[in-house]
PDB file of N, CA, C and O in Angstrom:
ATOM      1  N   MET A   1    -176.796  36.812  15.016  1.00  0.00           N
ATOM      2  CA  MET A   1    -177.904  36.378  15.822  1.00  0.00           C
ATOM      3  C   MET A   1    -177.567  35.051  16.491  1.00  0.00           C
ATOM      4  O   MET A   1    -176.904  34.212  15.880  1.00  0.00           O
ATOM      5  N   PRO A   2    -177.992  34.848  17.693  1.00  0.00           N
ATOM      6  CA  PRO A   2    -177.714  33.572  18.369  1.00  0.00           C
ATOM      7  C   PRO A   2    -178.492  32.427  17.711  1.00  0.00           C
ATOM      8  O   PRO A   2    -179.519  32.634  17.065  1.00  0.00           O
ATOM      9  N   TYR A   3    -177.973  31.234  17.897  1.00  0.00           N
ATOM     10  CA  TYR A   3    -178.592  30.039  17.313  1.00  0.00           C
ATOM     11  C   TYR A   3    -179.339  29.268  18.387  1.00  0.00           C
ATOM     12  O   TYR A   3    -178.778  28.961  19.439  1.00  0.00           O
ATOM     13  N   ALA A   4    -180.609  28.953  18.127  1.00  0.00           N
ATOM     14  CA  ALA A   4    -181.434  28.244  19.103  1.00  0.00           C
ATOM     15  C   ALA A   4    -181.122  26.750  19.128  1.00  0.00           C
ATOM     16  O   ALA A   4    -181.136  26.130  20.191  1.00  0.00           O
ATOM     17  N   THR A   5    -180.841  26.175  17.967  1.00  0.00           N
ATOM     18  CA  THR A   5    -180.542  24.744  17.879  1.00  0.00           C
ATOM     19  C   THR A   5    -179.406  24.530  16.886  1.00  0.00           C
ATOM     20  O   THR A   5    -179.023  25.446  16.157  1.00  0.00           O
ATOM     21  N   GLU A   6    -178.875  23.317  16.865  1.00  0.00           N
ATOM     22  CA  GLU A   6    -177.820  23.005  15.905  1.00  0.00           C
ATOM     23  C   GLU A   6    -178.339  23.077  14.462  1.00  0.00           C
ATOM     24  O   GLU A   6    -177.568  23.351  13.543  1.00  0.00           O
ATOM     25  N   GLU A   7    -179.618  22.837  14.264  1.00  0.00           N
ATOM     26  CA  GLU A   7    -180.196  22.910  12.920  1.00  0.00           C
ATOM     27  C   GLU A   7    -180.203  24.343  12.378  1.00  0.00           C
ATOM     28  O   GLU A   7    -180.317  24.544  11.169  1.00  0.00           O
ATOM     29  N   ASP A   8    -180.082  25.328  13.254  1.00  0.00           N
ATOM     30  CA  ASP A   8    -180.077  26.728  12.840  1.00  0.00           C
ATOM     31  C   ASP A   8    -178.687  27.218  12.412  1.00  0.00           C
ATOM     32  O   ASP A   8    -178.559  28.317  11.874  1.00  0.00           O
ATOM     33  N   LEU A   9    -177.666  26.420  12.646  1.00  0.00           N
ATOM     34  CA  LEU A   9    -176.299  26.820  12.313  1.00  0.00           C
ATOM     35  C   LEU A   9    -176.137  26.987  10.808  1.00  0.00           C
ATOM     36  O   LEU A   9    -176.913  26.418  10.040  1.00  0.00           O
ATOM     37  N   PRO A  10    -175.140  27.761  10.372  1.00  0.00           N
ATOM     38  CA  PRO A  10    -174.902  27.919   8.936  1.00  0.00           C
ATOM     39  C   PRO A  10    -174.621  26.553   8.287  1.00  0.00           C
ATOM     40  O   PRO A  10    -174.043  25.675   8.927  1.00  0.00           O
ATOM     41  N   PRO A  11    -175.019  26.376   7.044  1.00  0.00           N
ATOM     42  CA  PRO A  11    -174.833  25.079   6.374  1.00  0.00           C
ATOM     43  C   PRO A  11    -173.413  24.506   6.447  1.00  0.00           C
ATOM     44  O   PRO A  11    -173.283  23.310   6.706  1.00  0.00           O
ATOM     45  N   PRO A  12    -172.346  25.278   6.236  1.00  0.00           N
ATOM     46  CA  PRO A  12    -171.012  24.667   6.319  1.00  0.00           C
ATOM     47  C   PRO A  12    -170.707  24.078   7.707  1.00  0.00           C
ATOM     48  O   PRO A  12    -170.061  23.036   7.816  1.00  0.00           O
ATOM     49  N   VAL A  13    -171.167  24.739   8.739  1.00  0.00           N
ATOM     50  CA  VAL A  13    -170.953  24.246  10.101  1.00  0.00           C
ATOM     51  C   VAL A  13    -171.816  23.009  10.324  1.00  0.00           C
ATOM     52  O   VAL A  13    -171.347  21.997  10.844  1.00  0.00           O
ATOM     53  N   ARG A  14    -173.053  23.100   9.933  1.00  0.00           N
ATOM     54  CA  ARG A  14    -174.024  22.024  10.151  1.00  0.00           C
ATOM     55  C   ARG A  14    -173.639  20.750   9.408  1.00  0.00           C
ATOM     56  O   ARG A  14    -173.826  19.652   9.933  1.00  0.00           O
ATOM     57  N   THR A  15    -173.110  20.875   8.206  1.00  0.00           N
ATOM     58  CA  THR A  15    -172.842  19.690   7.395  1.00  0.00           C
ATOM     59  C   THR A  15    -171.454  19.096   7.608  1.00  0.00           C
ATOM     60  O   THR A  15    -171.251  17.918   7.313  1.00  0.00           O
ATOM     61  N   HIS A  16    -170.495  19.867   8.108  1.00  0.00           N
ATOM     62  CA  HIS A  16    -169.121  19.359   8.204  1.00  0.00           C
ATOM     63  C   HIS A  16    -168.699  18.959   9.607  1.00  0.00           C
ATOM     64  O   HIS A  16    -167.806  18.126   9.760  1.00  0.00           O
ATOM     65  N   LEU A  17    -169.309  19.523  10.624  1.00  0.00           N
ATOM     66  CA  LEU A  17    -168.887  19.217  11.986  1.00  0.00           C
ATOM     67  C   LEU A  17    -169.721  18.085  12.586  1.00  0.00           C
ATOM     68  O   LEU A  17    -170.922  17.999  12.326  1.00  0.00           O
ATOM     69  N   PRO A  18    -169.091  17.209  13.394  1.00  0.00           N
ATOM     70  CA  PRO A  18    -169.885  16.211  14.121  1.00  0.00           C
ATOM     71  C   PRO A  18    -170.784  16.898  15.149  1.00  0.00           C
ATOM     72  O   PRO A  18    -170.579  18.067  15.475  1.00  0.00           O
ATOM     73  N   LEU A  19    -171.770  16.178  15.652  1.00  0.00           N
ATOM     74  CA  LEU A  19    -172.755  16.760  16.560  1.00  0.00           C
ATOM     75  C   LEU A  19    -172.112  17.463  17.749  1.00  0.00           C
ATOM     76  O   LEU A  19    -172.462  18.605  18.044  1.00  0.00           O
ATOM     77  N   HIS A  20    -171.192  16.814  18.428  1.00  0.00           N
ATOM     78  CA  HIS A  20    -170.577  17.428  19.609  1.00  0.00           C
ATOM     79  C   HIS A  20    -169.862  18.736  19.247  1.00  0.00           C
ATOM     80  O   HIS A  20    -169.934  19.709  19.996  1.00  0.00           O
ATOM     81  N   ALA A  21    -169.186  18.758  18.121  1.00  0.00           N
ATOM     82  CA  ALA A  21    -168.508  19.979  17.676  1.00  0.00           C
ATOM     83  C   ALA A  21    -169.522  21.076  17.357  1.00  0.00           C
ATOM     84  O   ALA A  21    -169.271  22.251  17.625  1.00  0.00           O
ATOM     85  N   ARG A  22    -170.665  20.698  16.786  1.00  0.00           N
ATOM     86  CA  ARG A  22    -171.722  21.685  16.525  1.00  0.00           C
ATOM     87  C   ARG A  22    -172.265  22.248  17.830  1.00  0.00           C
ATOM     88  O   ARG A  22    -172.554  23.441  17.920  1.00  0.00           O
ATOM     89  N   GLU A  23    -172.405  21.404  18.833  1.00  0.00           N
ATOM     90  CA  GLU A  23    -172.863  21.876  20.148  1.00  0.00           C
ATOM     91  C   GLU A  23    -171.870  22.865  20.749  1.00  0.00           C
ATOM     92  O   GLU A  23    -172.262  23.884  21.318  1.00  0.00           O
ATOM     93  N   ILE A  24    -170.587  22.557  20.619  1.00  0.00           N
ATOM     94  CA  ILE A  24    -169.540  23.468  21.101  1.00  0.00           C
ATOM     95  C   ILE A  24    -169.620  24.788  20.352  1.00  0.00           C
ATOM     96  O   ILE A  24    -169.595  25.857  20.962  1.00  0.00           O
ATOM     97  N   PHE A  25    -169.714  24.714  19.034  1.00  0.00           N
ATOM     98  CA  PHE A  25    -169.783  25.916  18.204  1.00  0.00           C
ATOM     99  C   PHE A  25    -170.955  26.792  18.624  1.00  0.00           C
ATOM    100  O   PHE A  25    -170.797  27.993  18.841  1.00  0.00           O
ATOM    101  N   ARG A  26    -172.133  26.182  18.738  1.00  0.00           N
ATOM    102  CA  ARG A  26    -173.337  26.954  19.073  1.00  0.00           C
ATOM    103  C   ARG A  26    -173.221  27.610  20.440  1.00  0.00           C
ATOM    104  O   ARG A  26    -173.553  28.786  20.591  1.00  0.00           O
ATOM    105  N   ALA A  27    -172.756  26.869  21.433  1.00  0.00           N
ATOM    106  CA  ALA A  27    -172.626  27.417  22.788  1.00  0.00           C
ATOM    107  C   ALA A  27    -171.616  28.567  22.814  1.00  0.00           C
ATOM    108  O   ALA A  27    -171.870  29.604  23.426  1.00  0.00           O
ATOM    109  N   ALA A  28    -170.478  28.382  22.151  1.00  0.00           N
ATOM    110  CA  ALA A  28    -169.457  29.430  22.130  1.00  0.00           C
ATOM    111  C   ALA A  28    -169.938  30.656  21.364  1.00  0.00           C
ATOM    112  O   ALA A  28    -169.708  31.789  21.787  1.00  0.00           O
ATOM    113  N   PHE A  29    -170.606  30.426  20.237  1.00  0.00           N
ATOM    114  CA  PHE A  29    -171.126  31.546  19.451  1.00  0.00           C
ATOM    115  C   PHE A  29    -172.122  32.356  20.271  1.00  0.00           C
ATOM    116  O   PHE A  29    -172.027  33.581  20.348  1.00  0.00           O
ATOM    117  N   ASN A  30    -173.079  31.659  20.884  1.00  0.00           N
ATOM    118  CA  ASN A  30    -174.113  32.358  21.652  1.00  0.00           C
ATOM    119  C   ASN A  30    -173.520  33.121  22.833  1.00  0.00           C
ATOM    120  O   ASN A  30    -173.958  34.229  23.139  1.00  0.00           O
ATOM    121  N   SER A  31    -172.536  32.538  23.490  1.00  0.00           N
ATOM    122  CA  SER A  31    -171.882  33.215  24.606  1.00  0.00           C
ATOM    123  C   SER A  31    -171.149  34.474  24.123  1.00  0.00           C
ATOM    124  O   SER A  31    -171.255  35.539  24.731  1.00  0.00           O
ATOM    125  N   ALA A  32    -170.403  34.330  23.018  1.00  0.00           N
ATOM    126  CA  ALA A  32    -169.674  35.479  22.470  1.00  0.00           C
ATOM    127  C   ALA A  32    -170.645  36.550  21.971  1.00  0.00           C
ATOM    128  O   ALA A  32    -170.370  37.744  22.089  1.00  0.00           O
ATOM    129  N   TRP A  33    -171.763  36.127  21.423  1.00  0.00           N
ATOM    130  CA  TRP A  33    -172.778  37.080  20.942  1.00  0.00           C
ATOM    131  C   TRP A  33    -173.215  37.985  22.091  1.00  0.00           C
ATOM    132  O   TRP A  33    -173.343  39.197  21.922  1.00  0.00           O
ATOM    133  N   ASP A  34    -173.440  37.388  23.259  1.00  0.00           N
ATOM    134  CA  ASP A  34    -173.834  38.165  24.437  1.00  0.00           C
ATOM    135  C   ASP A  34    -172.672  39.001  24.961  1.00  0.00           C
ATOM    136  O   ASP A  34    -172.843  40.164  25.325  1.00  0.00           O
ATOM    137  N   GLU A  35    -171.495  38.397  24.993  1.00  0.00           N
ATOM    138  CA  GLU A  35    -170.305  39.056  25.553  1.00  0.00           C
ATOM    139  C   GLU A  35    -169.910  40.311  24.770  1.00  0.00           C
ATOM    140  O   GLU A  35    -169.494  41.308  25.361  1.00  0.00           O
ATOM    141  N   TYR A  36    -170.039  40.261  23.451  1.00  0.00           N
ATOM    142  CA  TYR A  36    -169.577  41.360  22.597  1.00  0.00           C
ATOM    143  C   TYR A  36    -170.731  42.196  22.035  1.00  0.00           C
ATOM    144  O   TYR A  36    -170.660  42.685  20.908  1.00  0.00           O
ATOM    145  N   ALA A  37    -171.767  42.350  22.812  1.00  0.00           N
ATOM    146  CA  ALA A  37    -172.951  43.106  22.374  1.00  0.00           C
ATOM    147  C   ALA A  37    -172.612  44.550  22.009  1.00  0.00           C
ATOM    148  O   ALA A  37    -173.306  45.162  21.197  1.00  0.00           O
ATOM    149  N   ASP A  38    -171.572  45.084  22.591  1.00  0.00           N
ATOM    150  CA  ASP A  38    -171.210  46.490  22.363  1.00  0.00           C
ATOM    151  C   ASP A  38    -170.348  46.693  21.118  1.00  0.00           C
ATOM    152  O   ASP A  38    -169.921  47.819  20.860  1.00  0.00           O
ATOM    153  N   ARG A  39    -170.080  45.655  20.345  1.00  0.00           N
ATOM    154  CA  ARG A  39    -169.182  45.757  19.195  1.00  0.00           C
ATOM    155  C   ARG A  39    -169.868  46.065  17.874  1.00  0.00           C
ATOM    156  O   ARG A  39    -169.215  46.084  16.831  1.00  0.00           O
ATOM    157  N   GLY A  40    -171.158  46.303  17.901  1.00  0.00           N
ATOM    158  CA  GLY A  40    -171.868  46.701  16.683  1.00  0.00           C
ATOM    159  C   GLY A  40    -171.767  45.671  15.583  1.00  0.00           C
ATOM    160  O   GLY A  40    -172.050  44.491  15.792  1.00  0.00           O
ATOM    161  N   GLN A  41    -171.358  46.130  14.396  1.00  0.00           N
ATOM    162  CA  GLN A  41    -171.326  45.249  13.229  1.00  0.00           C
ATOM    163  C   GLN A  41    -170.242  44.184  13.317  1.00  0.00           C
ATOM    164  O   GLN A  41    -170.326  43.176  12.615  1.00  0.00           O
ATOM    165  N   GLU A  42    -169.235  44.372  14.150  1.00  0.00           N
ATOM    166  CA  GLU A  42    -168.185  43.369  14.319  1.00  0.00           C
ATOM    167  C   GLU A  42    -168.654  42.178  15.151  1.00  0.00           C
ATOM    168  O   GLU A  42    -168.006  41.132  15.173  1.00  0.00           O
ATOM    169  N   ARG A  43    -169.758  42.343  15.818  1.00  0.00           N
ATOM    170  CA  ARG A  43    -170.244  41.350  16.786  1.00  0.00           C
ATOM    171  C   ARG A  43    -170.342  39.942  16.197  1.00  0.00           C
ATOM    172  O   ARG A  43    -169.853  38.986  16.799  1.00  0.00           O
ATOM    173  N   GLU A  44    -170.959  39.811  15.044  1.00  0.00           N
ATOM    174  CA  GLU A  44    -171.145  38.477  14.457  1.00  0.00           C
ATOM    175  C   GLU A  44    -169.814  37.858  14.034  1.00  0.00           C
ATOM    176  O   GLU A  44    -169.588  36.668  14.249  1.00  0.00           O
ATOM    177  N   GLU A  45    -168.942  38.651  13.441  1.00  0.00           N
ATOM    178  CA  GLU A  45    -167.632  38.138  13.030  1.00  0.00           C
ATOM    179  C   GLU A  45    -166.833  37.665  14.244  1.00  0.00           C
ATOM    180  O   GLU A  45    -166.213  36.601  14.204  1.00  0.00           O
ATOM    181  N   ILE A  46    -166.845  38.438  15.304  1.00  0.00           N
ATOM    182  CA  ILE A  46    -166.147  38.048  16.532  1.00  0.00           C
ATOM    183  C   ILE A  46    -166.734  36.758  17.087  1.00  0.00           C
ATOM    184  O   ILE A  46    -165.992  35.858  17.481  1.00  0.00           O
ATOM    185  N   ALA A  47    -168.049  36.662  17.120  1.00  0.00           N
ATOM    186  CA  ALA A  47    -168.704  35.463  17.651  1.00  0.00           C
ATOM    187  C   ALA A  47    -168.325  34.229  16.833  1.00  0.00           C
ATOM    188  O   ALA A  47    -168.119  33.156  17.400  1.00  0.00           O
ATOM    189  N   HIS A  48    -168.230  34.366  15.517  1.00  0.00           N
ATOM    190  CA  HIS A  48    -167.822  33.237  14.679  1.00  0.00           C
ATOM    191  C   HIS A  48    -166.367  32.848  14.960  1.00  0.00           C
ATOM    192  O   HIS A  48    -166.050  31.661  15.033  1.00  0.00           O
ATOM    193  N   ARG A  49    -165.496  33.820  15.115  1.00  0.00           N
ATOM    194  CA  ARG A  49    -164.087  33.506  15.424  1.00  0.00           C
ATOM    195  C   ARG A  49    -163.963  32.796  16.764  1.00  0.00           C
ATOM    196  O   ARG A  49    -163.203  31.836  16.895  1.00  0.00           O
ATOM    197  N   VAL A  50    -164.708  33.268  17.758  1.00  0.00           N
ATOM    198  CA  VAL A  50    -164.690  32.637  19.083  1.00  0.00           C
ATOM    199  C   VAL A  50    -165.212  31.199  18.978  1.00  0.00           C
ATOM    200  O   VAL A  50    -164.637  30.283  19.566  1.00  0.00           O
ATOM    201  N   ALA A  51    -166.286  31.010  18.239  1.00  0.00           N
ATOM    202  CA  ALA A  51    -166.880  29.677  18.095  1.00  0.00           C
ATOM    203  C   ALA A  51    -165.914  28.701  17.427  1.00  0.00           C
ATOM    204  O   ALA A  51    -165.773  27.563  17.876  1.00  0.00           O
ATOM    205  N   TRP A  52    -165.251  29.137  16.362  1.00  0.00           N
ATOM    206  CA  TRP A  52    -164.293  28.261  15.695  1.00  0.00           C
ATOM    207  C   TRP A  52    -163.108  27.958  16.601  1.00  0.00           C
ATOM    208  O   TRP A  52    -162.612  26.831  16.614  1.00  0.00           O
ATOM    209  N   ALA A  53    -162.654  28.937  17.348  1.00  0.00           N
ATOM    210  CA  ALA A  53    -161.548  28.697  18.282  1.00  0.00           C
ATOM    211  C   ALA A  53    -161.937  27.665  19.330  1.00  0.00           C
ATOM    212  O   ALA A  53    -161.115  26.834  19.715  1.00  0.00           O
ATOM    213  N   ALA A  54    -163.175  27.710  19.791  1.00  0.00           N
ATOM    214  CA  ALA A  54    -163.651  26.738  20.782  1.00  0.00           C
ATOM    215  C   ALA A  54    -163.687  25.335  20.180  1.00  0.00           C
ATOM    216  O   ALA A  54    -163.277  24.372  20.828  1.00  0.00           O
ATOM    217  N   VAL A  55    -164.170  25.214  18.962  1.00  0.00           N
ATOM    218  CA  VAL A  55    -164.214  23.905  18.298  1.00  0.00           C
ATOM    219  C   VAL A  55    -162.795  23.357  18.156  1.00  0.00           C
ATOM    220  O   VAL A  55    -162.557  22.175  18.403  1.00  0.00           O
ATOM    221  N   LYS A  56    -161.859  24.208  17.761  1.00  0.00           N
ATOM    222  CA  LYS A  56    -160.486  23.763  17.503  1.00  0.00           C
ATOM    223  C   LYS A  56    -159.729  23.367  18.769  1.00  0.00           C
ATOM    224  O   LYS A  56    -158.642  22.797  18.680  1.00  0.00           O
ATOM    225  N   ARG A  57    -160.278  23.656  19.929  1.00  0.00           N
ATOM    226  CA  ARG A  57    -159.672  23.184  21.181  1.00  0.00           C
ATOM    227  C   ARG A  57    -159.937  21.693  21.380  1.00  0.00           C
ATOM    228  O   ARG A  57    -159.190  21.022  22.092  1.00  0.00           O
ATOM    229  N   PHE A  58    -160.999  21.169  20.753  1.00  0.00           N
ATOM    230  CA  PHE A  58    -161.403  19.781  20.951  1.00  0.00           C
ATOM    231  C   PHE A  58    -161.372  18.933  19.682  1.00  0.00           C
ATOM    232  O   PHE A  58    -161.386  17.705  19.758  1.00  0.00           O
ATOM    233  N   TYR A  59    -161.331  19.577  18.524  1.00  0.00           N
ATOM    234  CA  TYR A  59    -161.364  18.872  17.247  1.00  0.00           C
ATOM    235  C   TYR A  59    -160.303  19.439  16.316  1.00  0.00           C
ATOM    236  O   TYR A  59    -159.938  20.612  16.397  1.00  0.00           O
ATOM    237  N   CYS A  60    -159.815  18.571  15.423  1.00  0.00           N
ATOM    238  CA  CYS A  60    -158.910  19.037  14.376  1.00  0.00           C
ATOM    239  C   CYS A  60    -159.386  18.430  13.063  1.00  0.00           C
ATOM    240  O   CYS A  60    -160.108  17.434  13.041  1.00  0.00           O
ATOM    241  N   LYS A  61    -158.973  19.040  12.001  1.00  0.00           N
ATOM    242  CA  LYS A  61    -159.402  18.587  10.686  1.00  0.00           C
ATOM    243  C   LYS A  61    -158.359  17.627  10.125  1.00  0.00           C
ATOM    244  O   LYS A  61    -157.179  17.959  10.022  1.00  0.00           O
ATOM    245  N   GLU A  62    -158.815  16.442   9.767  1.00  0.00           N
ATOM    246  CA  GLU A  62    -157.965  15.445   9.100  1.00  0.00           C
ATOM    247  C   GLU A  62    -158.591  15.171   7.745  1.00  0.00           C
ATOM    248  O   GLU A  62    -159.637  14.531   7.640  1.00  0.00           O
ATOM    249  N   GLY A  63    -157.937  15.664   6.725  1.00  0.00           N
ATOM    250  CA  GLY A  63    -158.527  15.565   5.393  1.00  0.00           C
ATOM    251  C   GLY A  63    -159.765  16.427   5.342  1.00  0.00           C
ATOM    252  O   GLY A  63    -159.698  17.640   5.543  1.00  0.00           O
ATOM    253  N   ARG A  64    -160.892  15.805   5.075  1.00  0.00           N
ATOM    254  CA  ARG A  64    -162.153  16.547   5.014  1.00  0.00           C
ATOM    255  C   ARG A  64    -162.969  16.400   6.288  1.00  0.00           C
ATOM    256  O   ARG A  64    -164.031  17.010   6.413  1.00  0.00           O
ATOM    257  N   ASP A  65    -162.493  15.600   7.237  1.00  0.00           N
ATOM    258  CA  ASP A  65    -163.253  15.298   8.447  1.00  0.00           C
ATOM    259  C   ASP A  65    -162.716  16.022   9.667  1.00  0.00           C
ATOM    260  O   ASP A  65    -161.514  16.259   9.788  1.00  0.00           O
ATOM    261  N   TRP A  66    -163.614  16.368  10.563  1.00  0.00           N
ATOM    262  CA  TRP A  66    -163.258  16.919  11.864  1.00  0.00           C
ATOM    263  C   TRP A  66    -163.281  15.766  12.862  1.00  0.00           C
ATOM    264  O   TRP A  66    -164.294  15.082  13.009  1.00  0.00           O
ATOM    265  N   VAL A  67    -162.153  15.555  13.547  1.00  0.00           N
ATOM    266  CA  VAL A  67    -162.037  14.431  14.476  1.00  0.00           C
ATOM    267  C   VAL A  67    -161.632  14.953  15.853  1.00  0.00           C
ATOM    268  O   VAL A  67    -160.966  15.983  15.960  1.00  0.00           O
ATOM    269  N   PRO A  68    -162.037  14.236  16.912  1.00  0.00           N
ATOM    270  CA  PRO A  68    -161.638  14.661  18.271  1.00  0.00           C
ATOM    271  C   PRO A  68    -160.120  14.622  18.426  1.00  0.00           C
ATOM    272  O   PRO A  68    -159.439  13.776  17.845  1.00  0.00           O
ATOM    273  N   ILE A  69    -159.625  15.527  19.196  1.00  0.00           N
ATOM    274  CA  ILE A  69    -158.180  15.568  19.480  1.00  0.00           C
ATOM    275  C   ILE A  69    -157.855  14.550  20.537  1.00  0.00           C
ATOM    276  O   ILE A  69    -156.695  14.414  20.927  1.00  0.00           O
TER     277      ILE A  69
END
């Protein structure tokens, strides 16, 4: 399901990513959710993979923190 706000994101995403990264995640997830509507049960998994890939274009993990690249 698409996310209306950053507060609606899953707890691991909401608690570990900085605000800008959460915004990227949400936008990418929602876009992929619409794009892959024909994928049935795979739809959510694909949307999550797309969202994480989008975050990783701008952020990397250093230790336990996500920092801008």
